[in-house]
VEXKOLMAR-76569 format. One line per 3 residues: number of its first residue (from 1); their letters; for each residue x, z, y of C-alpha. Coordinates in nm, 3 decimals. Layout:
% residues N
NUM> A> X/Z/Y | ... $
***
This chain:
% residues 324
1> MGT> 9.674/7.930/11.211 | 9.764/7.627/11.003 | 10.042/7.607/11.257 $
4> SGA> 10.261/7.299/11.271 | 10.622/7.385/11.198 | 10.546/7.710/11.013 $
7> RVT> 10.803/7.806/10.748 | 10.609/8.102/10.612 | 10.259/8.158/10.475 $
10> IVV> 10.133/8.515/10.459 | 9.914/8.571/10.150 | 9.702/8.887/10.169 $
13> VAR> 9.545/9.038/9.856 | 9.373/9.366/9.770 | 9.580/9.638/9.606 $
16> DRF> 9.315/9.895/9.513 | 9.094/9.948/9.822 | 8.915/9.754/10.095 $
19> SVA> 8.852/10.024/10.355 | 9.194/9.986/10.518 | 9.189/9.605/10.517 $
22> RRS> 9.095/9.586/10.885 | 9.385/9.802/10.997 | 9.626/9.599/10.786 $
25> LES> 9.511/9.256/10.901 | 9.497/9.359/11.266 | 9.862/9.467/11.244 $
28> ILA> 9.962/9.134/11.089 | 9.784/8.936/11.359 | 9.924/9.154/11.639 $
31> ETA> 10.284/9.200/11.521 | 10.374/8.863/11.368 | 10.535/8.606/11.595 $
34> PPF> 10.413/8.249/11.539 | 10.443/8.004/11.384 | 10.304/8.117/11.049 $
37> DLV> 10.015/8.031/10.820 | 9.785/8.289/10.665 | 9.577/8.283/10.348 $
40> YVD> 9.349/8.578/10.278 | 9.212/8.630/9.925 | 8.897/8.842/9.928 $
43> GRS> 8.791/8.954/9.582 | 8.440/9.096/9.619 | 8.504/9.321/9.914 $
46> PRR> 8.204/9.524/10.039 | 7.961/9.325/10.252 | 8.067/9.486/10.579 $
49> VGR> 8.434/9.408/10.515 | 8.349/9.058/10.398 | 8.152/8.983/10.713 $
52> WLR> 8.438/9.109/10.930 | 8.689/8.893/10.742 | 8.472/8.585/10.789 $
55> RQA> 8.455/8.648/11.163 | 8.832/8.694/11.183 | 8.893/8.375/10.988 $
58> LVH> 8.680/8.182/11.236 | 8.843/8.342/11.541 | 9.203/8.316/11.423 $
61> GFR> 9.180/8.004/11.210 | 9.324/8.134/10.884 | 9.208/8.035/10.537 $
64> LIR> 8.975/8.283/10.366 | 8.918/8.256/9.992 | 8.620/8.459/9.875 $
67> SDR> 8.544/8.550/9.513 | 8.225/8.720/9.400 | 8.409/8.913/9.130 $
70> YLS> 8.686/9.168/9.140 | 9.026/9.008/9.093 | 9.337/9.149/8.934 $
73> PNV> 9.619/9.140/9.191 | 9.811/8.868/9.002 | 9.504/8.645/8.985 $
76> ARA> 9.445/8.694/9.357 | 9.810/8.623/9.435 | 9.799/8.305/9.228 $
79> MGM> 9.486/8.188/9.410 | 9.660/8.243/9.741 | 9.989/8.085/9.635 $
82> ERV> 9.805/7.769/9.529 | 9.734/7.709/9.899 | 10.092/7.764/10.017 $
85> TTP> 10.276/7.455/10.141 | 10.553/7.629/10.339 | 10.906/7.696/10.205 $
88> YAV> 10.843/8.071/10.206 | 10.546/8.296/10.142 | 10.495/8.665/10.204 $
91> IID> 10.269/8.828/9.948 | 10.132/9.143/10.108 | 9.874/9.401/10.003 $
94> NDV> 9.575/9.478/10.221 | 9.685/9.841/10.262 | 10.014/9.764/10.438 $
97> VVT> 10.066/9.787/10.814 | 10.351/9.578/10.952 | 10.573/9.676/11.244 $
100> SGW> 10.701/9.472/11.537 | 10.950/9.203/11.438 | 10.900/9.255/11.066 $
103> LDP> 10.894/8.891/10.950 | 11.204/8.729/11.101 | 11.459/8.955/10.922 $
106> LVR> 11.303/8.870/10.585 | 11.329/8.495/10.649 | 11.680/8.531/10.786 $
109> CAD> 11.787/8.726/10.476 | 11.647/8.458/10.244 | 11.811/8.182/10.449 $
112> ETG> 12.151/8.350/10.449 | 12.157/8.477/10.088 | 11.955/8.212/9.903 $
115> ACA> 11.731/8.493/9.773 | 11.431/8.416/9.558 | 11.257/8.726/9.696 $
118> VNP> 11.317/8.985/9.966 | 11.169/9.330/10.031 | 11.156/9.513/10.361 $
121> LHL> 11.200/9.889/10.385 | 10.867/10.036/10.275 | 10.767/10.357/10.449 $
124> EGD> 10.470/10.595/10.448 | 10.320/10.793/10.735 | 10.146/10.727/11.065 $
127> DPA> 10.395/10.916/11.279 | 10.710/10.700/11.320 | 10.922/11.012/11.366 $
130> RRI> 10.807/11.166/11.037 | 10.786/10.871/10.801 | 10.906/10.901/10.444 $
133> IHA> 11.060/10.639/10.220 | 10.837/10.466/9.970 | 11.074/10.189/9.854 $
136> AGA> 11.426/10.098/9.960 | 11.546/9.869/9.684 | 11.558/9.979/9.320 $
139> FVT> 11.781/9.922/9.021 | 11.686/9.878/8.655 | 11.872/9.945/8.330 $
142> VEE> 11.760/9.923/7.968 | 11.811/10.239/7.765 | 11.812/10.259/7.387 $
145> TAT> 11.603/10.559/7.280 | 11.486/10.702/6.949 | 11.151/10.533/7.004 $
148> GRV> 11.281/10.195/7.121 | 11.414/10.019/7.429 | 11.297/10.148/7.767 $
151> FSE> 11.335/10.009/8.119 | 11.473/10.282/8.339 | 11.428/10.258/8.718 $
154> RHR> 11.639/10.420/8.987 | 11.477/10.437/9.330 | 11.688/10.546/9.624 $
157> HLG> 11.563/10.828/9.847 | 11.208/10.800/9.715 | 10.980/11.036/9.907 $
160> EPL> 11.255/11.155/10.141 | 11.215/11.156/10.520 | 11.372/10.848/10.672 $
163> SAV> 11.536/11.072/10.930 | 11.719/11.261/10.653 | 11.896/10.960/10.500 $
166> PTP> 12.267/11.030/10.559 | 12.383/10.672/10.612 | 12.189/10.372/10.744 $
169> FVR> 12.049/10.130/10.491 | 12.215/9.789/10.472 | 12.109/9.454/10.335 $
172> EPC> 12.200/9.430/9.967 | 12.096/9.275/9.636 | 11.888/9.485/9.398 $
175> DLL> 11.704/9.460/9.066 | 11.350/9.556/9.153 | 11.123/9.486/9.449 $
178> EYH> 10.776/9.614/9.535 | 10.472/9.389/9.571 | 10.338/9.583/9.871 $
181> CML> 10.521/9.330/10.090 | 10.746/9.067/9.932 | 10.881/8.745/10.080 $
184> VRT> 10.936/8.477/9.815 | 11.094/8.133/9.813 | 10.785/7.933/9.724 $
187> DEF> 10.913/7.671/9.480 | 11.155/7.904/9.301 | 10.893/8.174/9.271 $
190> RRS> 10.645/7.931/9.118 | 10.899/7.800/8.868 | 10.984/8.152/8.754 $
193> GAL> 10.632/8.217/8.623 | 10.625/8.547/8.811 | 10.244/8.555/8.842 $
196> DPA> 10.157/8.604/8.477 | 9.774/8.628/8.457 | 9.801/8.856/8.151 $
199> IVG> 9.953/9.125/8.375 | 9.626/9.261/8.509 | 9.717/9.624/8.573 $
202> TRD> 10.025/9.828/8.643 | 10.391/9.709/8.641 | 10.306/9.373/8.797 $
205> HMD> 10.604/9.399/9.034 | 10.844/9.472/8.746 | 10.718/9.175/8.545 $
208> ACL> 10.759/8.949/8.849 | 11.113/9.069/8.919 | 11.219/9.034/8.557 $
211> SMR> 11.075/8.681/8.557 | 11.256/8.581/8.876 | 11.586/8.724/8.756 $
214> AAG> 11.547/8.556/8.414 | 11.503/8.224/8.597 | 11.828/8.282/8.790 $
217> GTL> 11.677/8.410/9.114 | 11.829/8.689/9.318 | 11.641/8.978/9.480 $
220> WFE> 11.741/9.137/9.810 | 11.654/9.442/10.016 | 11.645/9.388/10.394 $
223> PAS> 11.606/9.716/10.588 | 11.599/9.539/10.927 | 11.233/9.475/10.840 $
226> QVV> 11.000/9.774/10.806 | 10.639/9.804/10.689 | 10.414/10.105/10.629 $
229> FLQ> 10.222/10.150/10.305 | 9.891/10.336/10.352 | 9.888/10.562/10.049 $
232> PPP> 9.540/10.688/9.945 | 9.344/10.902/10.013 | 9.112/10.851/10.190 $
235> IAW> 8.906/10.631/9.965 | 8.570/10.507/10.090 | 8.272/10.529/9.856 $
238> SDY> 8.255/10.149/9.857 | 8.615/10.135/9.732 | 8.553/10.320/9.408 $
241> PYF> 8.434/10.035/9.181 | 8.749/9.832/9.237 | 8.975/10.138/9.260 $
244> LLR> 8.860/10.262/8.918 | 8.890/9.914/8.766 | 9.234/9.850/8.919 $
247> WSE> 9.375/10.163/8.752 | 9.146/10.153/8.451 | 9.238/10.241/8.094 $
250> HWT> 9.126/9.892/7.995 | 9.350/9.702/8.236 | 9.640/9.943/8.190 $
253> GAT> 9.637/9.942/7.811 | 9.617/9.565/7.784 | 9.892/9.515/8.040 $
256> LAY> 10.142/9.764/7.898 | 10.099/9.636/7.543 | 10.154/9.279/7.660 $
259> FEQ> 10.447/9.380/7.882 | 10.632/9.549/7.594 | 10.576/9.250/7.367 $
262> KWG> 10.690/9.005/7.635 | 11.011/9.184/7.736 | 11.105/9.371/7.417 $
265> ARP> 11.113/9.700/7.606 | 10.859/9.928/7.765 | 10.846/10.098/8.104 $
268> QPL> 10.938/10.463/8.142 | 10.680/10.713/8.007 | 10.573/10.814/8.357 $
271> HYE> 10.448/10.460/8.418 | 10.195/10.501/8.137 | 10.064/10.805/8.322 $
274> FPR> 10.074/10.646/8.668 | 9.727/10.479/8.660 | 9.565/10.807/8.554 $
277> AQR> 9.750/10.985/8.832 | 9.611/10.728/9.075 | 9.259/10.792/8.950 $
280> RIG> 9.314/11.166/8.994 | 9.387/11.091/9.359 | 9.045/10.929/9.363 $
283> LYR> 8.891/11.262/9.258 | 9.006/11.429/9.577 | 8.647/11.464/9.705 $
286> VRR> 8.546/11.656/9.392 | 8.860/11.869/9.403 | 8.805/11.956/9.768 $
289> RLH> 8.444/12.053/9.709 | 8.535/12.273/9.411 | 8.800/12.445/9.621 $
292> QLV> 8.531/12.533/9.873 | 8.286/12.658/9.609 | 8.501/12.849/9.359 $
295> GPT> 8.851/12.874/9.507 | 9.174/12.693/9.416 | 9.248/12.863/9.082 $
298> MAG> 8.906/12.804/8.928 | 8.889/12.459/9.087 | 9.214/12.361/8.919 $
301> RLM> 9.085/12.486/8.584 | 8.758/12.297/8.619 | 8.941/11.980/8.720 $
304> RRV> 9.166/11.992/8.411 | 8.905/12.102/8.158 | 8.589/11.929/8.279 $
307> VEP> 8.619/11.676/8.559 | 8.927/11.484/8.445 | 8.816/11.454/8.077 $
310> LEL> 8.475/11.329/8.194 | 8.638/11.078/8.428 | 8.858/10.954/8.144 $
313> RFN> 8.557/10.893/7.919 | 8.370/10.722/8.202 | 8.669/10.501/8.277 $
316> RHV> 8.720/10.400/7.915 | 8.360/10.324/7.826 | 8.165/10.250/8.144 $
319> VPR> 8.396/10.097/8.404 | 8.480/9.780/8.201 | 8.110/9.715/8.139 $
322> LWG> 8.011/9.765/8.501 | 8.294/9.591/8.685 | 8.548/9.446/8.440 $
***
């Protein structure tokens, strides 16, 4: 890497796990046509993952930035973007698998539209014939409610099988992009202040998109490019410290309070619940074991009345002290 003539730098950061990082990076290296540069930001990955990343950096010649502490995604993205010298950058999470020919359509869309940022079609599922839609361009409105102004999101075909979409997706502008995989115009993105370090938890993609649009940038959806988001579970035991911190009460509360103050409106109520829902995914091992021991009905009752309240207390009072 460090290829002469590259127009794009791929910046890889952790979303909430490290155990799928190998699968993600191997897809990027295998499915991305040169020339391109690559910067990998490793925020305290487990030793085994860290050793593998160091070997890959030596073999493939990309830049590896290692931190001995867990990094919020925006801090990691900023560290990576500091090393970008190409006109474009792709900020991609370490739990995304790219498909053949994914990069060129994103660059072509930005070239032809002048976009500040472009999203591919985000899918979920290992079987190409049975993949579902995770993100296909979203639109945002501000609603006046009895309790204040609220950002309302409209996602198209969320969770639907790709094969069931009645008409093919087309390139089009939109209001909201996902950070799972986002191509940005480097200079314009930097000027917009999209990587606010005070956004440490949820809604980082919404803050970035609002910042880019406020600075006059346009956002586009390009379905000719497709990537696959690896939704948890599974979650390796070594993932849990960062997973619990990433969706922690501490990071979430600070971020949402700051977000509302910054933009004069708050996200939809479900987005306040989203981090807790993510942590409930992380309890899948406990849930599965209880199902085996006491059956689904009693397991559900124990999860609601015992396990989830205990996890909430642990997350509020212990996680910030251990890993924050």
